[in-house]
TIRO-2110 file (N, C-alpha, C; in Angstrom, 1 decimal):
// TIRO-2110
55.1, -11.9, 39.7, N, 1, A
54.9, -11.6, 38.3, CA, 1, A
54.3, -10.3, 38.1, C, 1, A
55.0, -9.4, 37.4, N, 2, A
54.5, -8.0, 37.2, CA, 2, A
53.5, -8.0, 36.1, C, 2, A
52.5, -7.2, 36.3, N, 3, A
51.4, -7.0, 35.3, CA, 3, A
51.7, -5.7, 34.5, C, 3, A
51.6, -5.9, 33.2, N, 4, A
51.8, -4.7, 32.4, CA, 4, A
50.7, -3.7, 32.6, C, 4, A
51.1, -2.4, 32.8, N, 5, A
50.1, -1.4, 33.0, CA, 5, A
49.2, -1.2, 31.7, C, 5, A
48.0, -0.9, 32.0, N, 6, A
47.1, -0.7, 30.9, CA, 6, A
47.5, 0.6, 30.0, C, 6, A
47.4, 0.4, 28.7, N, 7, A
47.7, 1.5, 27.8, CA, 7, A
46.4, 2.4, 27.7, C, 7, A
46.5, 3.7, 28.0, N, 8, A
45.4, 4.6, 27.8, CA, 8, A
45.3, 5.1, 26.4, C, 8, A
44.1, 5.5, 26.0, N, 9, A
43.9, 6.1, 24.7, CA, 9, A
43.4, 7.6, 25.0, C, 9, A
44.2, 8.5, 24.5, N, 10, A
43.9, 10.0, 24.7, CA, 10, A
43.4, 10.6, 23.4, C, 10, A
42.5, 11.5, 23.5, N, 11, A
42.1, 12.3, 22.4, CA, 11, A
42.5, 13.8, 22.7, C, 11, A
43.4, 14.3, 21.9, N, 12, A
44.0, 15.7, 22.2, CA, 12, A
43.2, 16.6, 21.2, C, 12, A
42.5, 17.6, 21.8, N, 13, A
41.6, 18.5, 21.1, CA, 13, A
42.1, 19.9, 21.3, C, 13, A
42.7, 20.4, 20.2, N, 14, A
43.2, 21.8, 20.3, CA, 14, A
43.4, 22.3, 18.8, C, 14, A
43.0, 23.6, 18.6, N, 15, A
43.1, 24.1, 17.3, CA, 15, A
44.6, 24.5, 16.9, C, 15, A
45.5, 24.5, 17.9, N, 16, A
46.9, 24.8, 17.7, CA, 16, A
47.7, 23.5, 17.4, C, 16, A
48.2, 23.4, 16.2, N, 17, A
48.9, 22.2, 15.8, CA, 17, A
50.1, 21.9, 16.7, C, 17, A
50.9, 23.0, 17.0, N, 18, A
52.1, 22.8, 17.9, CA, 18, A
51.7, 22.2, 19.2, C, 18, A
50.6, 22.7, 19.8, N, 19, A
50.1, 22.2, 21.1, CA, 19, A
49.7, 20.7, 21.0, C, 19, A
48.9, 20.4, 19.9, N, 20, A
48.5, 19.0, 19.7, CA, 20, A
49.7, 18.1, 19.6, C, 20, A
50.7, 18.5, 18.9, N, 21, A
51.9, 17.7, 18.7, CA, 21, A
52.7, 17.5, 20.0, C, 21, A
52.8, 18.6, 20.8, N, 22, A
53.5, 18.4, 22.1, CA, 22, A
52.8, 17.5, 23.0, C, 22, A
51.4, 17.7, 23.1, N, 23, A
50.6, 16.8, 24.0, CA, 23, A
50.7, 15.4, 23.5, C, 23, A
50.6, 15.1, 22.2, N, 24, A
50.7, 13.8, 21.7, CA, 24, A
52.1, 13.1, 22.0, C, 24, A
53.1, 13.9, 21.9, N, 25, A
54.5, 13.4, 22.2, CA, 25, A
54.6, 13.0, 23.7, C, 25, A
54.1, 13.9, 24.5, N, 26, A
54.1, 13.6, 26.0, CA, 26, A
53.3, 12.3, 26.3, C, 26, A
52.2, 12.2, 25.7, N, 27, A
51.3, 11.0, 26.0, CA, 27, A
52.0, 9.8, 25.5, C, 27, A
52.6, 9.8, 24.3, N, 28, A
53.2, 8.6, 23.7, CA, 28, A
54.5, 8.3, 24.4, C, 28, A
55.2, 9.3, 24.9, N, 29, A
56.5, 9.0, 25.6, CA, 29, A
56.1, 8.3, 27.0, C, 29, A
55.0, 8.6, 27.5, N, 30, A
54.5, 7.9, 28.7, CA, 30, A
54.0, 6.5, 28.5, C, 30, A
54.0, 6.1, 27.2, N, 31, A
53.6, 4.7, 26.9, CA, 31, A
52.1, 4.6, 26.5, C, 31, A
51.5, 5.7, 26.2, N, 32, A
50.0, 5.6, 25.9, CA, 32, A
49.8, 6.0, 24.4, C, 32, A
48.6, 5.9, 24.0, N, 33, A
48.2, 6.2, 22.6, CA, 33, A
47.5, 7.6, 22.5, C, 33, A
47.8, 8.3, 21.5, N, 34, A
47.1, 9.6, 21.3, CA, 34, A
46.6, 9.8, 19.9, C, 34, A
45.4, 10.3, 19.8, N, 35, A
44.8, 10.8, 18.5, CA, 35, A
44.5, 12.2, 18.7, C, 35, A
44.3, 12.9, 17.6, N, 36, A
44.0, 14.4, 17.7, CA, 36, A
42.7, 14.8, 17.0, C, 36, A
42.2, 15.9, 17.4, N, 37, A
41.1, 16.6, 16.7, CA, 37, A
41.5, 18.1, 16.7, C, 37, A
41.2, 18.7, 15.5, N, 38, A
41.6, 20.1, 15.3, CA, 38, A
40.7, 21.1, 15.9, C, 38, A
39.5, 20.7, 16.3, N, 39, A
38.5, 21.6, 16.9, CA, 39, A
37.4, 20.8, 17.5, C, 39, A
36.4, 21.4, 18.1, N, 40, A
35.3, 20.8, 18.7, CA, 40, A
34.5, 19.9, 17.8, C, 40, A
34.2, 20.3, 16.6, N, 41, A
33.4, 19.5, 15.7, CA, 41, A
34.2, 18.3, 15.3, C, 41, A
35.4, 18.4, 15.1, N, 42, A
36.3, 17.2, 14.8, CA, 42, A
36.3, 16.3, 16.0, C, 42, A
36.3, 16.8, 17.2, N, 43, A
36.3, 16.0, 18.4, CA, 43, A
35.0, 15.2, 18.5, C, 43, A
33.9, 15.8, 18.3, N, 44, A
32.6, 15.2, 18.4, CA, 44, A
32.5, 14.0, 17.3, C, 44, A
33.0, 14.3, 16.1, N, 45, A
32.9, 13.3, 15.1, CA, 45, A
33.8, 12.1, 15.4, C, 45, A
35.0, 12.4, 16.0, N, 46, A
36.0, 11.3, 16.4, CA, 46, A
35.4, 10.5, 17.5, C, 46, A
34.8, 11.2, 18.5, N, 47, A
34.2, 10.5, 19.7, CA, 47, A
33.1, 9.5, 19.3, C, 47, A
32.4, 9.8, 18.2, N, 48, A
31.3, 9.0, 17.7, CA, 48, A
31.9, 7.7, 17.0, C, 48, A
33.1, 7.8, 16.6, N, 49, A
33.7, 6.7, 15.8, CA, 49, A
34.7, 5.8, 16.7, C, 49, A
35.3, 6.4, 17.7, N, 50, A
36.4, 5.7, 18.4, CA, 50, A
36.1, 5.9, 19.9, C, 50, A
36.8, 5.0, 20.7, N, 51, A
36.7, 5.1, 22.2, CA, 51, A
38.0, 5.6, 22.8, C, 51, A
37.9, 6.4, 23.7, N, 52, A
39.0, 7.0, 24.4, CA, 52, A
38.8, 6.9, 25.9, C, 52, A
39.9, 6.9, 26.7, N, 53, A
39.9, 7.0, 28.1, CA, 53, A
39.9, 8.4, 28.6, C, 53, A
40.7, 9.3, 27.9, N, 54, A
40.9, 10.6, 28.4, CA, 54, A
40.8, 11.6, 27.2, C, 54, A
40.1, 12.7, 27.3, N, 55, A
40.1, 13.7, 26.3, CA, 55, A
40.8, 15.0, 26.9, C, 55, A
41.9, 15.4, 26.3, N, 56, A
42.5, 16.7, 26.7, CA, 56, A
41.9, 17.8, 25.8, C, 56, A
41.1, 18.7, 26.4, N, 57, A
40.2, 19.5, 25.7, CA, 57, A
40.5, 21.0, 25.9, C, 57, A
40.8, 21.7, 24.8, N, 58, A
41.0, 23.1, 24.8, CA, 58, A
39.6, 23.8, 24.8, C, 58, A
39.5, 25.0, 25.3, N, 59, A
38.2, 25.6, 25.4, CA, 59, A
37.9, 26.5, 24.2, C, 59, A
39.0, 27.3, 23.8, N, 60, A
38.8, 28.3, 22.8, CA, 60, A
39.2, 27.8, 21.4, C, 60, A
38.2, 27.4, 20.6, N, 61, A
38.5, 26.9, 19.3, CA, 61, A
37.4, 27.3, 18.3, C, 61, A
37.7, 27.4, 17.0, N, 62, A
36.7, 27.7, 16.0, CA, 62, A
35.7, 26.6, 15.8, C, 62, A
34.6, 26.9, 15.2, N, 63, A
33.5, 26.0, 14.9, CA, 63, A
32.8, 25.5, 16.1, C, 63, A
33.4, 25.0, 17.1, N, 64, A
32.8, 24.5, 18.3, CA, 64, A
33.7, 24.5, 19.5, C, 64, A
33.4, 25.3, 20.5, N, 65, A
34.2, 25.5, 21.6, CA, 65, A
34.3, 24.2, 22.5, C, 65, A
35.3, 24.2, 23.4, N, 66, A
35.4, 23.1, 24.4, CA, 66, A
34.1, 23.0, 25.2, C, 66, A
33.6, 24.1, 25.7, N, 67, A
32.4, 24.1, 26.5, CA, 67, A
31.2, 23.5, 25.7, C, 67, A
31.1, 23.8, 24.4, N, 68, A
30.1, 23.2, 23.5, CA, 68, A
30.3, 21.7, 23.3, C, 68, A
31.5, 21.3, 23.3, N, 69, A
31.8, 19.8, 23.2, CA, 69, A
31.2, 19.1, 24.4, C, 69, A
31.5, 19.7, 25.6, N, 70, A
31.0, 19.1, 26.8, CA, 70, A
29.5, 19.1, 26.9, C, 70, A
28.9, 20.2, 26.5, N, 71, A
27.4, 20.3, 26.4, CA, 71, A
26.9, 19.2, 25.5, C, 71, A
27.5, 19.1, 24.3, N, 72, A
27.0, 18.1, 23.4, CA, 72, A
27.1, 16.7, 24.0, C, 72, A
28.3, 16.4, 24.6, N, 73, A
28.4, 15.0, 25.2, CA, 73, A
27.4, 14.8, 26.3, C, 73, A
27.1, 15.8, 27.1, N, 74, A
26.0, 15.7, 28.2, CA, 74, A
24.7, 15.4, 27.5, C, 74, A
24.4, 16.0, 26.4, N, 75, A
23.1, 15.8, 25.7, CA, 75, A
23.1, 14.4, 25.0, C, 75, A
24.2, 13.8, 24.7, N, 76, A
24.4, 12.5, 24.1, CA, 76, A
25.2, 11.6, 24.9, C, 76, A
24.6, 11.2, 26.1, N, 77, A
25.4, 10.4, 27.0, CA, 77, A
25.8, 9.0, 26.5, C, 77, A
25.2, 8.5, 25.4, N, 78, A
25.6, 7.2, 24.9, CA, 78, A
26.9, 7.3, 24.1, C, 78, A
27.3, 8.5, 23.8, N, 79, A
28.6, 8.8, 23.1, CA, 79, A
29.7, 9.0, 24.2, C, 79, A
30.7, 8.2, 24.2, N, 80, A
31.8, 8.4, 25.1, CA, 80, A
31.4, 8.5, 26.6, C, 80, A
30.6, 7.6, 27.1, N, 81, A
30.1, 7.7, 28.5, CA, 81, A
31.2, 7.6, 29.5, C, 81, A
32.3, 7.0, 29.2, N, 82, A
33.4, 6.7, 30.2, CA, 82, A
34.6, 7.6, 30.0, C, 82, A
34.6, 8.5, 29.0, N, 83, A
35.8, 9.3, 28.8, CA, 83, A
36.0, 10.3, 29.9, C, 83, A
37.2, 10.4, 30.4, N, 84, A
37.5, 11.5, 31.4, CA, 84, A
37.9, 12.7, 30.6, C, 84, A
37.1, 13.8, 30.9, N, 85, A
37.3, 15.1, 30.2, CA, 85, A
38.2, 16.0, 31.1, C, 85, A
39.3, 16.4, 30.5, N, 86, A
40.3, 17.2, 31.2, CA, 86, A
40.4, 18.5, 30.3, C, 86, A
40.0, 19.6, 30.9, N, 87, A
40.1, 20.9, 30.2, CA, 87, A
41.5, 21.4, 30.4, C, 87, A
42.1, 21.8, 29.3, N, 88, A
43.5, 22.4, 29.4, CA, 88, A
43.4, 23.7, 28.6, C, 88, A
43.5, 24.8, 29.4, N, 89, A
43.3, 26.1, 28.7, CA, 89, A
44.0, 27.2, 29.5, C, 89, A
44.5, 28.2, 28.8, N, 90, A
45.1, 29.4, 29.4, CA, 90, A
44.0, 30.3, 30.0, C, 90, A
42.8, 30.1, 29.6, N, 91, A
41.7, 31.0, 29.9, CA, 91, A
40.5, 30.3, 30.7, C, 91, A
40.8, 29.2, 31.4, N, 92, A
39.7, 28.4, 32.0, CA, 92, A
39.0, 29.2, 33.1, C, 92, A
39.7, 30.2, 33.7, N, 93, A
39.1, 30.8, 34.9, CA, 93, A
37.7, 31.4, 34.6, C, 93, A
37.6, 32.1, 33.5, N, 94, A
36.3, 32.7, 33.2, CA, 94, A
35.2, 31.7, 32.9, C, 94, A
35.5, 30.4, 32.7, N, 95, A
34.6, 29.4, 32.4, CA, 95, A
34.3, 28.4, 33.6, C, 95, A
35.0, 28.7, 34.7, N, 96, A
35.0, 27.7, 35.8, CA, 96, A
33.5, 27.3, 36.2, C, 96, A
32.7, 28.3, 36.4, N, 97, A
31.3, 28.1, 36.8, CA, 97, A
30.6, 27.2, 35.9, C, 97, A
30.7, 27.4, 34.6, N, 98, A
30.0, 26.6, 33.6, CA, 98, A
30.6, 25.2, 33.6, C, 98, A
31.9, 25.1, 33.6, N, 99, A
32.5, 23.8, 33.6, CA, 99, A
32.1, 23.0, 34.8, C, 99, A
32.1, 23.6, 36.0, N, 100, A
31.6, 22.9, 37.2, CA, 100, A
30.2, 22.5, 37.0, C, 100, A
29.3, 23.3, 36.5, N, 101, A
27.9, 23.0, 36.3, CA, 101, A
27.8, 21.8, 35.3, C, 101, A
28.7, 21.7, 34.4, N, 102, A
28.7, 20.6, 33.4, CA, 102, A
29.4, 19.3, 33.9, C, 102, A
29.9, 19.4, 35.2, N, 103, A
30.5, 18.2, 35.8, CA, 103, A
32.0, 18.0, 35.5, C, 103, A
32.7, 19.0, 35.0, N, 104, A
34.1, 18.9, 34.7, CA, 104, A
34.9, 19.1, 36.0, C, 104, A
35.6, 18.1, 36.4, N, 105, A
36.4, 18.1, 37.7, CA, 105, A
37.8, 18.5, 37.5, C, 105, A
38.4, 18.3, 36.3, N, 106, A
39.8, 18.5, 36.1, CA, 106, A
40.0, 19.6, 35.1, C, 106, A
40.6, 20.7, 35.6, N, 107, A
41.0, 21.8, 34.7, CA, 107, A
42.4, 22.1, 35.0, C, 107, A
43.2, 22.2, 33.9, N, 108, A
44.7, 22.4, 34.0, CA, 108, A
45.0, 23.7, 33.1, C, 108, A
45.9, 24.4, 33.7, N, 109, A
46.4, 25.6, 33.0, CA, 109, A
47.4, 25.3, 31.9, C, 109, A
47.3, 26.0, 30.8, N, 110, A
48.4, 26.0, 29.8, CA, 110, A
49.5, 27.0, 30.2, C, 110, A
50.7, 26.7, 30.1, N, 111, A
51.3, 25.5, 29.5, CA, 111, A
51.2, 24.3, 30.5, C, 111, A
50.9, 23.1, 30.0, N, 112, A
50.9, 21.9, 30.8, CA, 112, A
52.3, 21.4, 31.1, C, 112, A
52.5, 21.1, 32.3, N, 113, A
53.8, 20.6, 32.7, CA, 113, A
53.8, 19.1, 32.6, C, 113, A
55.0, 18.5, 32.4, N, 114, A
55.1, 17.0, 32.2, CA, 114, A
54.6, 16.3, 33.5, C, 114, A
54.9, 16.9, 34.6, N, 115, A
54.5, 16.2, 35.9, CA, 115, A
52.9, 16.2, 36.0, C, 115, A
52.3, 17.3, 35.5, N, 116, A
50.8, 17.3, 35.6, CA, 116, A
50.2, 16.1, 34.7, C, 116, A
50.8, 15.9, 33.6, N, 117, A
50.3, 14.8, 32.7, CA, 117, A
50.6, 13.5, 33.3, C, 117, A
51.8, 13.3, 33.9, N, 118, A
52.2, 12.1, 34.6, CA, 118, A
51.2, 11.8, 35.7, C, 118, A
50.9, 12.8, 36.5, N, 119, A
49.9, 12.6, 37.6, CA, 119, A
48.5, 12.3, 37.1, C, 119, A
48.1, 12.9, 36.0, N, 120, A
46.8, 12.6, 35.4, CA, 120, A
46.7, 11.2, 34.9, C, 120, A
47.8, 10.7, 34.3, N, 121, A
47.8, 9.3, 33.8, CA, 121, A
47.7, 8.4, 35.0, C, 121, A
48.5, 8.6, 36.1, N, 122, A
48.5, 7.8, 37.2, CA, 122, A
47.1, 7.8, 37.9, C, 122, A
46.5, 8.9, 38.0, N, 123, A
45.1, 9.0, 38.6, CA, 123, A
44.1, 8.3, 37.7, C, 123, A
44.2, 8.4, 36.4, N, 124, A
43.2, 7.7, 35.5, CA, 124, A
43.4, 6.2, 35.6, C, 124, A
44.6, 5.7, 35.6, N, 125, A
44.9, 4.3, 35.7, CA, 125, A
44.4, 3.8, 37.0, C, 125, A
44.6, 4.5, 38.1, N, 126, A
44.1, 4.1, 39.4, CA, 126, A
42.6, 4.0, 39.4, C, 126, A
41.9, 5.0, 38.9, N, 127, A
40.5, 5.0, 38.9, CA, 127, A
39.9, 3.9, 38.0, C, 127, A
40.5, 3.6, 36.9, N, 128, A
40.1, 2.5, 36.1, CA, 128, A
40.3, 1.1, 36.8, C, 128, A
41.4, 1.0, 37.5, N, 129, A
41.7, -0.2, 38.2, CA, 129, A
40.7, -0.4, 39.3, C, 129, A
40.4, 0.7, 40.0, N, 130, A
39.4, 0.6, 41.1, CA, 130, A
38.0, 0.2, 40.6, C, 130, A
37.6, 0.7, 39.4, N, 131, A
36.3, 0.3, 38.8, CA, 131, A
36.3, -1.1, 38.4, C, 131, A
37.4, -1.7, 38.0, N, 132, A
37.5, -3.0, 37.6, CA, 132, A
37.4, -4.1, 38.7, C, 132, A
37.8, -3.6, 39.9, N, 133, A
37.7, -4.5, 41.0, CA, 133, A
36.3, -4.9, 41.4, C, 133, A
36.0, -6.1, 41.8, N, 134, A
34.7, -6.5, 42.2, CA, 134, A
34.3, -5.9, 43.6, C, 134, A
END
């Protein structure tokens, strides 16, 4: 008997509407659920209301940058303690040291390729399955 794979919930955070739409379509085509936030402030507000498995986070945004979102989450560990933060940026290189210091392990370059998202989903499902085992 085959077991249905778990559906993941993604929060796509990017100030570019076209990028948000593309990422959401990719996530949904892979059989998962996607919500969006238009910038870091919107992301923080959404994370306080809803639970997500993965956050695809842009770094350069108005009002609150991706780095500031991660800092805020580290200062408020009760909010989204289990969310996997994946930084997706064309300019991540200059932030690598800070991101590493903040515990961000996964950084992907824009434009994101479909295979990268597929691999990310598989890795996340595997990690969640491993955590669930006694």
